[in-house]
Each structure stands twice: as C-alpha cells, then as structure tokens.
N, C-alpha and C positions, 0 to 999 in steps of 0.2 A: 504494500500500500504506500502511495506517494504522500510525503508530508507536504504541508502547506508551503514550506520553504523551497522544496523542489519545484513546485508549480510556479512560484514567483521567479525563481532563477530561469526556468525555461521560457517564461513570457518576456523576460527582460532581454533586450538586444545588446549584443556586445558592442563596445565602442567602435570597433572596426567596421561593423555592419552599418552603424549610424553614419560614420564618416563616408562610407561608400555611397550610401543613399543620398547624403547631402551633396557630395560631388556630382552625382548623377543629376540631381535637380539643378545645380548650378550650370552644368554643361547644357542641359535642356533649355534653361532660361537664356543662356548666352546665345545658343543656336536660334532661339526664337527672336532675340533682339537683332541678330545679324540678318535673319530672314526679313524682319520688319524694315530694317535699314535698306536692304536690297530692294524691297518693294518700293520704298519711298524714292530711292535713287532712280529706279526704272520709271516711276510715275513722273518724277521731276524731268528726266530726260525726254519722255514722251511729250510733256507739256512744252518744253523748250523747242522741240522739233515742230510742234503744232504752231507755236508762235512764229517760228522762222518761216514755215510754209505760208502762214497767213500774210506775213510781211512781204514775202516774195510775190504772192498773188496780188497784193495791193499794188506793188511796183509794176507788175506785168499789165494790170488793168488800167493803170494811170495813163493819161494821155492829155490831149488838149482840154479834157474835162477838168484837169487838175489846175491848181493855182500857179503852175509853172509859167503860164503865159502872161500873168499880170505884171505890169510894169512897162517900162519903155526900153525897147531894144531895136535891133536892125533885122530886116528880112533880107537874108543873103541867099542868092540863087545857088543851088547845088551844082549846076553845070557850069555856069559862067564865073562864079565867085563875085559877081557884082551885086550891089544892093539896090533895093527898091527905093525910089526917091519921088517926092511929090513936088510939083510945080504949083502955080496958083490955080490952074484949071485942069492939069493933066498929070499923069504919072509916067515915069520912065525909070531906067536903071543907070547907075553910075558907079565909079570906083568908090569902094567903101571908105568912109572917112569918119573918124570918131567925133569930129567937130561939126559935122553937118547935121543940124537939127531937122532938116528936111528928109533925112534918111531914117529918122527915128519914129517908131510907130508904137501905138498902144492898142491892142485888141480889146474891144469892149464887149463883154458877154451880154447876150440878149436872151437866149433860151437854149434848150437842148432838143434836137430832133434827130435822134440817132447819134449824130456828132454835135459838137457845140456850134451854135450860130452866133457870129460875132460881127461887129462893125470894126473897121480898121481906121483908127484916128491918127492923123499925122501930128507929131509933137510940136512942130513949128507953127502950122496954120490952125491946128485944132479942128480941121475939117476931116471928113471921112470920104474914103473912096467909094464912088458909085459907078456902076456899069449899066448904061441905058442906051438902047437903040444903036448898038455897035460902037459906042465910044465911052471913054472914061471921063469922069468929072469929079471934082471935089465939092462936097456939099456938107451942110451943117450936120453935126452929130446929135443934135438935140432931139428930145422926145423919142428915144429908142426904147421901145417896150416890146414885150413878147407878141402882142397882137399886131404889131407892125413889122414883124420879122420877115414877112414876105416881100418887103420893099426892096428896091434895088441897092440899098445900102448894106444889105446883109450878105455874109459869106459863110459857107460851111467849111469848118476847119477839119480836114481829114488826115489821119495819120496816127502813129503810135505816140508821138509827143511833138511839142512845138520845136524841137530840134530838127524835125524832118516833117514838114506839113505841106499838104496840097490845099489850095484855096479855091473852092468852087463857088460860082455865082449862085447864091441860094434863090434869088428872085427868078433867074432864068429857068432853073430846074423846077421850081414850083409852078410856073406858068406854062412850061413846055418840057415835061418830064423826059422826053426823048432827046432834048438838046442840052446836054450837060457841058458847061463851059468852065474851064479852069484858068487861073492866072499863069501865063507862060512867059518865060524870060529868054526865049531864043531870038537873038539879034536885037529885039526890042520887046518891051513889055506889051503884051496883048492877050486877048482871050482866045483859047483854042479848045477844040474838043478834048475832054478830059482823057488823059492817058497816064496812069500812075507809073507806067514803066519809063516815062520820059523824065530825065533828071532836070530838064528845063522847067518842069512844073512842080518841082520840089524846092521848098524854101526852108532855111534854118532861121528861126527866130532867136537870135543870139546877140551878145555884146561883142563888138569888133574891137 
C-alpha cells in the first residue's frame, strides 16, 4: 500500500522537467513572435508595393489634364526647334528666345472633353489664338466658360503630357467632325489635317 508521501512525490515534477517545459514554452513564444514579425514585414512590404504601383499609375495617367501646363512657357516645335510667336493679328514661328514675351504662352483651361480644352493666351498681348475661316487671328481671352468651349478660341490638347502635345482646333472638329485640323509648324505655322505621326504637329510646352 502506497503512503501519502509516495503519492505526493510522484505528483511533484522534478526541476529538470519544469525547466524543460519552461524552455519549450519560451521557444514556442519566440517562434510565435518571429512569425508575427514576419507577417507584419510581409504586410508592410505589400503595402509599400501597393503605394508604389498607385504612384506609378498616377504618373502614367497624368497628362495635359495635370497642373503641368499652368504657367507661362514656350511652344517649341518638335521638328523645327522653332517657337510659336504671336504678332498683333497673326501667329508664326521664330528662333526661340528667352527675352521674347511674344513667344511666351499660357494655356487657359476651359473644360474636359476626353482631353483638356484650352485657350492659348499670349503673354505679351494677353490675346488668344483663334482659327476662323482659314486664317489665324488674335482675339480677347475674356468670358471663357465651358458653355462657350465650342468657339473658335478653343483647342484640344492631345498627348501624354505638355512636353509633347498636339493642338487640335476644337471648334472645327465640333462643327465638322470629319475635318480634324491641327497646328502644324512645317515651313510656317498653319492648320493641316491632323497626323500624330508628323513631328511638325508636335509641340513641347517648355522653358527655353
């Protein structure tokens, strides 16, 4: 027959067993912490990747719709390297010069119609380019509102950015959809059938 002392001894655990179990618990808890840290790192990395992709998408989608065009700069033709210049009644191109205020332009946003619709205001005269009945003129930029965007003062800015933009007559296109005319700098500034493959119809809105 077992005495009560034998039963107590048997139920008590030896110090070695206790230490072994404690070590096991510590190892298990450490592994759990490492796993948690690993999950947090993976989630953090995924979040950073997501932010980077979102930023890239924003850059890719940005174009003339962005604030890049705001301000006063020069329109430099991609093919000729010459700059768009305004006279009192007409427009032409000339050798780019930083001191020429007549070569400085400010696009004025009107509305969005697929691309941004703008007026092109000259910095020196404060007049806007219009194209009407086969010729250019400079006219007041006042009262430019979205409901008047079909007027001849309006231009559709097409392209990935204002560093490489094609300027299409918005009024001509709205009134005669089959007759798409774009600002062309071949030999002289004139309107020609839009051809995005022609470097003469591509302009860089930049500082020279």
